[in-house]
C-alpha positions in Angstrom: 6.8 40.6 108.3 6.5 36.9 109.1 8.8 35.7 111.9 9.5 32.0 112.6 10.6 31.3 116.2 11.1 28.2 118.3 7.6 28.9 119.6 5.8 29.2 116.3 5.2 31.5 113.4 4.2 35.2 114.1 3.5 38.3 112.2 5.6 41.2 113.3 3.0 44.0 113.4 5.1 46.7 115.0 8.9 46.9 115.8 9.4 50.2 117.4 13.1 51.1 117.7 14.1 47.6 116.4 13.1 46.0 119.7 12.5 42.5 118.4 15.4 40.2 119.1 14.6 36.6 118.2 17.2 35.1 120.7 15.8 37.1 123.6 12.2 36.3 122.6 12.9 32.6 122.5 14.6 32.7 125.9 11.8 34.7 127.5 8.8 32.9 126.0 7.0 30.4 128.3 4.6 28.1 126.5 2.3 27.7 129.6 1.8 31.5 129.8 1.8 32.8 126.3 0.4 30.0 124.0 -3.2 31.0 124.9 -2.7 34.6 123.6 -3.1 35.8 120.0 -0.9 38.9 120.5 2.4 39.1 122.3 3.8 42.5 123.2 7.5 42.8 124.2 9.0 45.9 125.6 12.7 46.5 126.4 13.9 48.7 129.3 17.5 48.7 130.5 18.2 45.8 128.1 15.6 43.6 129.8 12.8 42.2 127.7 9.3 41.9 129.2 6.5 40.0 127.4 2.8 40.4 127.9 0.0 38.4 126.1 -3.3 39.8 124.8 -6.3 37.9 123.4 -8.6 38.6 120.5 -11.5 39.4 122.9 -13.1 42.8 122.5 -13.4 43.4 126.3 -11.4 42.3 129.3 -8.0 42.9 130.9 -6.2 41.0 128.2 -8.1 42.4 125.2 -5.9 43.4 122.2 -7.6 46.8 122.5 -5.7 47.3 125.8 -2.3 47.2 124.0 -2.0 51.0 123.7 -3.0 51.4 127.4 -0.3 48.9 128.4 2.4 50.6 126.3 1.4 54.0 127.7 0.9 53.0 131.4 3.3 50.1 132.0 6.2 50.8 129.8 8.9 53.4 130.1 8.2 56.5 128.0 9.4 56.1 124.4 10.9 52.6 125.1 11.5 50.1 122.4 8.7 47.6 121.9 7.3 45.1 119.4 3.9 43.6 118.8 3.5 40.0 117.4 0.4 38.3 116.2 0.3 34.5 116.2 0.1 32.9 112.8 -3.3 31.6 111.7 -2.2 28.0 111.1 -0.7 27.9 114.5 -4.0 29.0 116.1 -5.7 26.0 114.4 -3.1 23.7 115.9 -3.6 25.1 119.4 -7.4 24.7 119.1 -6.9 21.1 117.9 -4.8 20.4 120.9 -7.5 21.8 123.2 -10.4 19.9 121.6 -8.6 16.6 121.0 -6.6 15.3 124.0 -5.1 12.6 121.8 -3.6 15.2 119.5 -0.1 14.2 118.4 2.3 17.1 118.9 4.5 15.7 116.2 2.0 17.2 113.7 3.3 20.6 114.4 
């Protein structure tokens, strides 16, 4: 399912227990922290949303392969959670920003 947020377009990969709330996501998302990640995992405990970013790297602390470990070790058992993947065209825009400092943000 494609989700359009204030922070870009994402694919909702998993929405366990209907955890995804676009209003809470938009409030919690911080560009400086999460724009560099391809995957965003959100978990809800006691009505509080936590977000964590994961990259497309195969190895490392923030590898997308660590998502199951994060859900099992850092989240409450059987808590509601969601997994988003950044849209492909948005990845290209982020890369263009990094490569070309004169990139005009109005293009987005």
